[in-house]
Each structure stands twice: as structure tokens, then as C-alpha cells.
VOLOFI-935536 format. One record per atom (N, C-alpha, C): x, y, z. Coordinates in steps of 0.1 Angstrom, whole numbers, plus 2048, in hexadecimal, padded with zeros to 3 digits. Layout:
<rs>
XYZ...
</rs>
This chain:
<rs>
80C7F480380080480180980D7FF8068147F980E8247F880D82B80581883680381C83881380C84681280984C81D7FC84B82380385F82780D85D83081186483980F87483680D87782D80B88682580288D8277F68848307E88818307E388483D7E288D8487DF88C84F7D48898547D088385D7C587E8647B688A8657BC89386C7B28A38677AB8A685A7B88A28517B78A98467A58A784279F8B183F7948A98387938AD8267898A181F7868A080E77C8A18117788A780776E8AA7FD76989F7F37648997EE7638937E275289D7DF74D89E7D37498A57C97468967BF73888A7C17348837BA7378767C673486F7C474085E7CC7358527C773B8537B77378477A974783C7B07498357A375482C7A77658307A87678407A27708437A077384C7B37638517BB7688567C376984A7D275F83D7C875F8327DB7698307DC77482F7C87858277CE7898327D878E8397D97978407DC7948457EE77E8457EF77D8487FC77D83E80277E8327F67808248037928208047948287FB7A78218027AB82E80B7A283480C7A68458147A083D82279682D82079483083379982483979A81A82E7A781182A7B38168337BA81F82E7C78288327C482D8417B782A8467B68338577B08408527AD8468467A584E84879985185079B85D85879086185C78086085777985985876685A84976286885476286986175E87985E76288585B77488285677788B84A77388A83E76A88283F76488782975A88582B75D88F81D74C89381D74B89080E74089080973B88D7FE72E8907F872D8967EE7228A27EE71F8967D971188D7DE70B88A7D26FD8887D26F688A7C56E88927BE6E387A7CC6E88747C66E08677C26E38587CF6D685B7D66CC8547E16DA8457DE6D983E7D86DB8317D26EF8337D96F783A7D570283B7D67098457DF6F984D7E96FE8557F76FF8448006F583C7FD6F082E8066FA82C8047028257FB70F81E7F771F8257FF71D82F7FD72A83180772383381672083381971D83282C71982082D71981882671580882772280382572A80D81B73B80481574280781F74381782474F81F82B74C82D83774082883773883384A73D83C84173784683773B85482F72985482D72A86583671F86A83271F87182271B87381B71787881470887F81371088A8086FE89B80C6FC8987F76F08987FB6E98997ED6EF8AA7E56EC8B77ED6F38BE7DF6FF8C57EC7088CD7E170F8D47EA7108DF7FA71A8E28017148EC80D7208F38187208F981B7278FE82172E8F382C7308E882D7348E08377488DF8277478DB81F74D8DC8137568E88117578ED81E75F8FD81D7638F88247678E982B76F8E48417798E08367788D98247808CD82378F8D881B7998CE81E7A78D58187A88D08057A48C78077A78C17F67978C37EF7918C27EA7878BE7E47888B57D67848AC7D678689F7C977B8A37BE7768A17B77708A37A67718947A57678927AB75D8867A175287F79875388B78F74288878874288877D73E88D77873A87F76773D88E76174D88F75674D89974E7428A474A7378A274572E8A67427218AF74A72D8AA75771F8AF7667258B37707338B77687408BF77173A8CC7727338D17697318E27687268E677371D8E67717178E07787148E378B71E8D878C7218D479672F8D779F7328E27947438E779473C8F679E7318FC79472A90379571E90979E7199007A57168FC7B771B8FD7BC72A8F57BA7318F37C27399077C873E9097BC7419107C57489207C973991C7D47389287E37429227EB73F9167E974B9137F97599107F675D9067EA7669027E577190C7DC77091A7D877B91F7D67819237D87899227E07989217E879B9187EC79390B7E979C8FD7EC7A68F97DD7AB8F47E67B28EB7DB7AC8DB7D57A88DE7C37A48D77C17AC8C67B57A68BA7B67A98B37AF7A38AB7A87A18AE79D7978AA79679B89A79078F88B79179188078C79287B78078188777B77B88877078188E76378488275D78A88374A78188E73E78989273B78C8A07327848B073478B8B27457848BC7457938C67487968D074679F8D57467A58DC7527AB8E17547B28E77627A98F67627A99007567A690A75379090A75778E8FE7507808FF75177F8FE7617848F77657818F577A78590078078990B77C78E91478078291E77B77F91A77077492776C76892977176991877775891677D75891478C76091278F76791679E76B91F7A977492A79F77D9327A378792F7AB7889257A779691C7AE7A291F7A87B09207AE7B991E7A17C49177A77C39127B17CB9037B77C68F27B27CA8F17A67C28E77A17D08E179C7C98D07A27D28C27957C88BA7907CA8B57887C38AF77E7C88A677C7C189A77D7C288A77F7C18817757C087B76D7BF86D7667C185D7717B78617777BB85277B7B68477717B58357737AF8297707A78257757A381C76F79481077D7A18067817AC80277F7B37F87887B07FF79C7AD80B7977B28127A77A780B7AB7A18067A87928007B379A7F37BB7A57EF7B07AB7E47BE7B77E97C27BE7F27BF7C57F97C57D27F57B97D07F97AE7E17F17A07D97FF7977D580B79A7D38137917DD81E78D7DC8267817E783177D7E583B7797E48457827E185477A7E885E77F7E686276D7F086F76B7EA8787757F28877757EF88C77D7F689D7767F28A57767F68B97737EF8BF77A7F98C677F7F48D77877F88E477B7EF8EB7867EF8F77847F990078B7FE90978280E90B7888049127977FA91779C7FA91C7A97F79107B17F790A7B07F68F97B68068F77C18048FB7CA8168F97D481A8E77D48268E97D682A8D97D88248D57E381F8DB7ED8178D77FA8078D17F38008D77E77F78D27E77F78C57DB8038C77D38088B67CE80A8AD7D48158B07E180C8A17EF8068A57ED7FA8A67ED7F38A47F77E989C7EC7E68A47E07E189B7D47E788C7D47F688A7D57F28817D67F68787DC7F78787EB7F286E7F57E386B7F77DC8747E97CF86D7EB7D08657E77D68657D77D68607C67DC8537CB7ED8557D07F484C7D57EF8397DB7E38407E37DB82F7EA7D682B7D97D28347CE7CF8247C77D98207C07DB8277BA7EC8267B57F58297B67FD8287A180582D7A380583D79D80F84979B80A85379681385678981486178981D86877781787677B82187E77B81E88877982489376A81A89776981E8A275881D8B275B8278B574F8288C075781D8CC74C81A8C373F8128C97348048C47377FB8CB7377EE8C573D7E68C47337E78C97207E68BB7157ED8AE7177F88A471E7FD89F7197EF8927277EA8977337E28927327D988C7297D489671B7CC8877107D287A70F7DD87E70B7E987170C7E78657197E986B7267E785E72E7DA85C7327D286272D7C58607277BD85471D7C985A7127C88477097D084070E7DE8437137E08387187DC82E7227DD8337337D882F73C7CB82B7427BF8387387B48407447B283273F7B283072C7AE8297257AF81D7227BC81A7297C580B7267BC7FE72B7BA7FD7397B07F173A7A97EC73179F7F472A7977F37237A17E77157AB7EF7157B27E470A7BB7D870A7BA7DA71E7BF7CC7207B17C37217AB7C772779C7C471E7997B571579A7C270979B7BE6FE7A47AF6FB7B17B06FC7B77A96F87B779B7027AF7A17087AD79271B7A078A70F79A79370978C78C7077917836F579C78C6F179E7836E47A07756E67B07746F77B876C6F87AC7617027A176170579675A70978F7516FB78B75A6F77847536E579574C6DD7997526E07A87476D97A87386E27A77366EE7B17306F379D7266F779472A6F87887216F878A7186EA78B7216DC78E71C6CF7977116CD79F7106DB7A97076D57A86FB6E079E7016E97986F06EF7976F46FD79E70070D79B70670F78E70D71978A70772477E70A72A77F71D72A77372172377672F72477E73673977B72D74178573374C7917377527927247457A27217447AE72D73F7A27337347A97337287AC74672F7A37487357A475773A7AD75B7447AC74F7517B874D7557CA74D7527C67457497D77497457D775773E7CA75C7367CF7647327D37727367C77747457CD77B74F7DB77E7577DC77175E7EA7677637F67737567F776E74C80176A74380177C7407F678B7457F67987437FD79D74F7F979B75880079976980B79976381078B75F81778876982679375B82479174C82D79A74782B7AC7478237AE7508217BE75282C7BD7608267B276982E7B17798467AE76E83E7A67678577A67608567B775784C7BE7508507C674A8537D17568507D57618557E07678627DA76F8637C87768707C877D8787CA76C87B7C77628827C475D8917CE7548837E075C8877E775288C7E974788C7DF73D8907DF72B8887E17248867ED71887F7EA70F8777E07108687DD70C85B7D170B8677CF6FB86B7D26F586A7CC6E78777C06EA8817C56F28877BF6F88877B16FE87C7B37098727AA70E8697A47098697A56FA85E7996F38677906EA8717986E187E78D6DD87F7876E48827866EE88F77A6F687F7706FA8757726FA8697696F48667606E886B76A6DB8667666D087175B6C987274E6C987D74A6C187C7486B888574C6AB88074769D87D73A69C86C73C69486C73668E8647306998667366A985972E6B284C7306B184572C6BB8397356BD8347436BD83F7466C883F7506C783E75E6B98447596B284A75E6A983C75A69D8337516A182A74E69982075769581E75D6A48137646AD8167716A681F7776A38217836A882878B69682A77968E82877D67B81A78067D81177C68180077C67D80378968280079268E7FE7996948077A868D8127A268181B7AB67F8147B066E8117A066880A7A365B7FC7AC65B7F67AD6657ED7B766B7E87C26717F87C56707FA7D26767F47D86827F37CD68C7EF7D46987F37DD6A07FD7DA69D8057E56A48077F369C8007F369480080368F7EF8066907E77FB6937DE7FD6957DB8006A27DC7F96AF7DE7FC6B87E680B6B87EF8116B77F18206BD7E78296AE7E48226AC7D982F6A57CE82D6AC7C58216B57C08256BF7C182D6C77CF8296CC7D58386DC7D18446D57CF8466C47D38536C37C385A6C07BA8516BF7AD84F6BF7A585B6CC7AB84B6D07A784F6E57AF85D6E87B88636E67BF8736EA7B487A6E07B387A6D17AA8866CE79F8856D679787A6D778B87C6E07898866F079B87D6F679D8866FC7928926FF79E89E6F27A18AA6ED7938B16F17908A66E577F8AB6E37778A76EF7768A26F876B89B70576E8B070B77D8B170A77C8BE7197798C870C7798C86FB7708D56F87628D16FD7598C96FA74F8CB6F97478CB70674F8C971674F8C97227538D47287588D67247658E072D75D8F17277548F872175490372374F90C72475A91772875091B73374792A73274592A72374093C72373393771E
</rs>
């Protein structure tokens, strides 16, 4: 579990939105020993509020009020299309607070315009955060201090690894690679399961083989410290089974198609920011 020493037990964290990503962060905070009484949540959904109480003992409220002003950090965990309305409703209570957004596609300039805040950290997590194995990219405005960055890290590191970028536009690339990345892995797992069952394995056997192969290969890539092309070459004997498979992938330009797919995801991330981040 990542270190949490930088998050004091008397730090109040407010969440605007109580969905999956907020629940992942709230659960990680509570499991790390952060008092549930120091968490504030706003979510209009009765079901979401009931789930947060049942799962984590956190009381959520349907609308923002002055209690949000007690927070040292406000976490925006709403859908992009709901961000503007939610921000404008809460702005009077949170304008002077550090803002941490986990919402896809909403730029810092939009958050600043809607909330009146200047100290903003924008992040792009992914769904493995739900099991503490997430990958989150972060960007901070110039007004955010080193202490602000540390506070954002203290919360987000509970869900996995972090990577800072110094150009906000690069968060669109982060979205394409790691934000959407789990879906690419699941897509390949589907294909491997299909092939395995066509070759006589039971579906659950094929899926187990595929999942453990992904997990092991990722662990090896992390520890080996060598480029993936080197690791690939080591398991590819000339005229062997791996070479036969890779020949098919290369003949169909799967590498090129995959690269093109990620560029499409990056473009869409930028389009979403333009679509939902308008301040006029």
C-alpha cells in the first residue's frame, strides 16, 4: 500500500460526485485509516448516498452547502457533461480550496472559470484504481503549490501509480494510453479466450491462462527495465510458435492499427474537452 503520511487525519476531503471513482478513493482513504467523519460527499442520487453509507460509513448529502468550506481538498468526480452545473452550484463554498479533478476531458481553465478557483490539479485515473492497481496521470496549474501537489498525491497514490506531466495537453495522451487502456487489455483477453475455446479449452481455462499471462508479462516488463521489443525478441525463436503468431499480426498490421486507435482516443479526448468545457 502506498505511503499516506502526507495526509493528516484532520484533513477534510470533499467529493462532488459519489460514483465508482469517488467510491474507489473514499474506500482507499477509509481503509488507510482516514476518519469517515472527515469526508464530505455531494451526490443527488439516493442510491449512491445509501451505498456510501453502507460501504464506508460516509454520510453524503444531495446538494452542496456551507459544510464544503471546511474541506482542504475538493475532488471532482462527476461526469464531464455534468461538471459545469455541479461546479457552479458548489462554487460559492469551494472557490478558495484546492481542486482535484478526476473527470475526463475537463480542462483546468474550465474548472477555474466555473469555480473561481486557481489552485487546480487535474488527473486522469483508470478503472484498476478500483482494486488499488490504477495508473493516474496528473497536471497542476502554476498556482498549485508543492504542498498542493503532495496533498493530491497522498489521496491518489492510495489507488496505484502516479505520473506527472508538465503540459496539460499531454493528459489527452494519458487518457488514450492508460485512461482507456484497460479496455484494450480486456479486448485482447476476449480474443485470447475465443482462440483458446476454439482450440478445445474451456472458456474459463482460456481466460485464466490469458489473465495470468498478461499479469506476469506486465510484472516482468516492470522489473526487467528493458524495452518491450527486447523482451519480445527473447521469447520469439526463429521458426517457432511465437514467430508464427507474430507473423500473422505483422501481416495484418496490428501494430499500425493499434497505434492509430490510440491516436483516435487522444483526438476524442480533446473533442470532449471542447464539447463539455465551454465557459461562454
